[in-house]
N, C-alpha and C positions, 0 to 999 in steps of 0.2 A: 877233149877238154872244153873247147869252144861250144860244141854241141850241148854238153852238159850244162854250161852256163846259160845258153839260150833256153833250155828246158826249165831251168830254175826261174828265169825271168818271166816265162809264160805262166808258170805256177803262181809266182808272186803277183803278177797283174790280175790273174783270175781271182786270187784271194782278195785283193783290194776291191775288185769289182763286186764280188759277193758281199763283202763287208759294207761297201757303200750302199748296196741295195738294201741290206738289212737295216742300216742306219736310217735310210730314207723311209723305210716302212715304219720304223719306230717313231720317227718324227711325225709322219703322216697320221699315225694313230693318236699321238699326243695332241695334234692340231685338229683332229676330227671333232665336230661340234653338232649337237642335236638341239634344236630350238623348240620350245613350247611356249604358249602364251597364257596370260591371265587377263580377263576382262571383267570389270566391275567398278562400283563407286569407291574411289580411294579418298575422296573428300566429301564433306557434307554429312548430313544426318545418317545416311546409309553406309558411311565409310567402314564401320566395323565389319559389315558383311564382305565388302570388297577386299579389305586388308586381310581378313581371315582366309579368303580364297587364295590370295597372293601368298600368304604365309604357308599354307598347306603345300602349294606347288613348289615353293622355294625349299621347304624342308625335304621333300622327296628328291629334288634335284641335288641338294647338298649330300644326302645320304648316298645316292647313286654315285656321285662324283668321288666321295670318300672311299667308295668300294672299287674305284678304278675306272668308272664310267659305265655307260650303257652299252650292252653288247649289240653290235651292228655287224652281222656277218662274222668275219674273223678278226675284228678289231673292236675296241671299246672307245666310246666317244663321250666327251664332256657334255653335260646337259646345261643349257642356258635358258633362263626364264625371261620372257619379254612381256612387260605389263603395260596396261593402258587404263587410264581413269575414264570410264564411260559415263560417270556422273548420274546414273539412274535415268537416262533419257534415251529416246529412240535415236536422236541425232548422235549421241555418244556411242550407242551400239554400232551404228553404221560406220562412224569414224574409226572405231576400234578395229573392225574387220579390215578396213582400208589400210590402217597402220600395220596390222599384222602381215598383210599381203606385201607391204613395202619392206618388211623385215624377213620375208620368205618363211613365215610361220603358218603351218596348216593345221595344227592341233592346239586347242586351247581349253582352259578351265574358265567357266563363265560363258555367257553373261549371267549376272546375278538377278537383276530386276526384270520384270516382264516387259517394261518399256524398252530396256536395252535389247532384249531378245527380239522384239518386234523390228527394231532397226537393224540388228545384226544379221538375222537369218537370210534375208534375200541377197545381201551383199556377200555373205559367207558362201552361199550356194554358188554364186558366180565364180568365186575364187577356189571352190573345192575345199573349204575348210571344215575340219571336224571340231565339234565343240561339245562340252559337257555343261549344259546350263544348270543353274541351281535355283531357277525361278519357279514360282507357283503359277506361271502362265497356264490358263485353262487348256490350251492346245499346244503345250510346250513341245510335245512330240507329235509328228504328223508325217504321213508318207510323202507329203509335198517337200519336206526337208529331210531327206534320208541320212544326212551327215550330222544331224543333231541328236545328241544323247542327253540323258537326264541323270544328274549325279545323285539325286535323292528322290524320295517318294513325295507325291503331292498330297494335299489335304484329303482327297478322296480315298486314300489308302489308310492313313493313320488316324484321320479325324474321327470316324465313327467309333473306333476302339477307345480312343482317349476320352472323347466326350461322354461316352456311356459310363466310364469309370468316374469321371469328374462329377457327372450329374448324380450318380449314386452316393458320392461322398458329400457333396455340398448342397444337394437337393435344391437346385435353382430351376426357375421356370421362365426367366426372361433375360435377354442379353442385348447389348448394343455392340456391334462390330465396328471398330474404328480403324481408319487407315487414310493415307493420302488419296486425293481425288483423281489421280491418274491411274493408268493401267497397272502400274506397279503395286498400287494398293487395292484397287477394285477387283482385279482378277482373283487374287487370293481371298480377299474379304468376302466376296459374293459366294465363292465356293464354300467357305467356312460357315457363312450365314445359313446356307442351304442345309448343311449338316446339322446345325443346331435345330433348324425347323423340322427336319426329318425325325429328330428325337423328341419332338413335342415341345420345344422351347420357343417362345415367342421372340423373334429376332427383329431388331431394327438396325439400320446402318447409318453411320455418321462419317462423312468424308471431309477432310480439310486440305487446304492448299499446301503442297510440299514446300518446305522452307519456313513454315509457321514456327514462331518461338513463344508466342503468348497463347497458352492453351486454356486460360481462365474462362473465356467465353464459351469454348467447347465444353468444358467441364460443367458450366452452368446449364447448357442445353441437355447434356446427358443426365444431370441430376433431375431435371424436370421430367425426364422419361420414367423415373422411378424404377430402374432396372436392378436386377440382382448381380449381373455379371457384366464387366467391361472387357470385351475380347479385343486384345491389342493386335491380333492377326498380323497383317503385313506392315504394321507401324515400324518405321526404321528404328534401330536400337538407340540412335542418337536423340530421338524424340521421346522415347518411352519414359525416361526419368522425369522429364518435364510434365508429361501427361499424368503420370502417377502422382506426382507432387500436387499438381493442380486439382486432381480429383480428391485427394485426401484433404487438402486445404478447403475444398468446397463441402466437405462433410460426408464423402462417400464411405459407406459402411459395408459395401458388398465385396465381391470376389473379382479378382483379375484372372483373365485367361491369356495364354501366350502360345498360340498354335502357329505362329509365324517364324519360329526359329530365333527368338530374341534371347532366350536363356533366362537366367535368374538375376544376374548382376544389375541390369538396368532398372528393374523393378525395385530391388533392394535399395539401390542408390536414390531413387525417387522417393521411396517411403522413409528413408533415413534409418533403415535397419530391418532385419527380418521380423523382429518382434513387433513392428508397427503394421505388419500385414495380416489381416484377418484370414485371407485365403488366396491362394494363387496356384494354378496348375499350368504347366507349360511343357512344350515339346523340347526335348533334347535331341538334336539331329543324329547324335550317336550316344550310346550309354556311357556317360563321362566317368562313372565309377568303375568301369571295367578295367582290368589290368592293362589291356592294350592301350586304352585312352591315357592312363597314367604314364605308361612308357613313352607314348608320343610326346606328352608334355615335357618329360625329362629329356628326351632326345632333342626337342626344339631348343630348350634352354641350354643344353650342352653345345649345340652347334652354333647358335646365334648369340649366346651370352645374354639373353633377355627372356623374360617370361613369355610363354605362349599366348597368342591372342585369346581373349576371353570370349570366344564366339564359336558356336557349334559348326559353322561352315569351315573352320580349320580342319576338322576331322573328315568332313565330306570331301573337301578339296584334296586333302592328302590321299584319301582312298581312291578318288577318281584319277588323280595324277598317276598313281601306281598303274592303273589300267591303261592310261594313255601311253605311258612309257613302255609297257609290255606290248601294246599294239604296234608302236613304232619299231620296237626291236624285232617283233615277229614279221612285220612287213618289210624290214630292212631299209626303210626310208623315212625321213621326216619331211619330205617335200612332195609326196603324193598322198593327198588326203583320202582318195578313194581306196588305196591299198591299206591305209591305216584303219579306216572304217571297216573294211572287209575283215581285217585281222581281228579287230575288237569283237566283231560279232561271233567269231569262232572261239574266243577265249572265255574260260570260266573265271569270273571275277574272284580275286584273292588279294587280301591285304596282309602286310607284315604285322599289322597291329590288331586287326579285327577278324583274321582268319578268312574262311570261305564265305563268299556271298553268292549272288545270282543275278539273273536278269528278269525283269518283269515289264509290264506296260502294254501287253497285247490286248487285255480286256478293256483298258481305259483309253488307250491311244491308237491301238491297231498295230503297234510295233513294239517288239521286246528290246528296247534300248534304254531301260531305266535300271540303274543299279539298285539291288535289294540287299541291304545290310541292316542289322538291328538298329532300333531307335530307343530312346528313353523317355519316360514320363516323370516329371518332377512335381512335387506337391509341397506347398507350405500351408499349414493349417493352424489357426490360433497362435500365430507368431512363432511357429516352430517349423524348421526345415525337416521334412520327413524323407528327404533323399530322392533318388532317381531309380525308377523301376525299369528294367530292361524289357523291351517288347520286340519279339521276333517278327520280321517281315518276310512272308513267303515269296518264293520265286514263282514264275509262271513257266 
């Protein structure tokens, strides 16, 4: 009888130990955390870009967390987003990389501005950080910085297609390309200026000090150039409404161009309504009328109880975040950037909202680390919004 009791006691202790082990595993799974970062301007005139990037990352993190977490081996981990306001400056970009390193973050969305990318890249290389830049920096991808990816196509990819369509519709022969006088404006602006020139359009450039609020003197200078198109290019969304209002107040009767990812709303706000705009053609970083884009906006409002940010970088960031999370999951780590980058290079880009995409960049940058998903081209003509046309972007 005593022997039987001892046997039962051994079984009982074994059962308790196994149960404790399972409970410990469950707790560990619940406490497991994966970190990703967002870097961009969260304040100032360029804030709509940075906040949209932050919003896209936070949406994907929330969706994955609501589904139980990100698969990491045999467990699922909660995704946490760490954000930094890099203020569209090189110093801000460098500070962002240092901050992410202090938070043990090796994969991030952004930087957004070219100036931020200039400061971010060398510091991120030292820390082994992977990033998806959304800037139009002329050499945003280079073999010198193999951990840098590009979340969208640059002007050299979409510009010739869109400008050919716009020129055929509006029949213009001259343009002024406007933007801030730092790298964040000039890198994008000069690329776009060259595309106009290559299509036979006479192009001038006008740069202003970032932080300018009174655009009346600039409007007067542009009016003296007697041009048909004002290309807003890399002008921050927060400045666009003031620029448009100043131009219309000065008597501008021409066309606005928006190849810098500013969307429709800032121009409409500056004009005081769509009906006040003679003509406007613009880049939508994703085709906003697609069912997937509409679903993304619905999901954002459902999750956060607020309308989705009215900026195309929301969709770019959301899609790039999906790839980052898949890369982290495939690599089995969020602390080894080299493994995450290697995993990303082997994955075929896919989005829950926009379907299958691809990689490109080899012909332009020498590395295939640029996401290729469809874009949109929007047009306003004679005060009427003619909608957004989907344009496919080929992979390489």
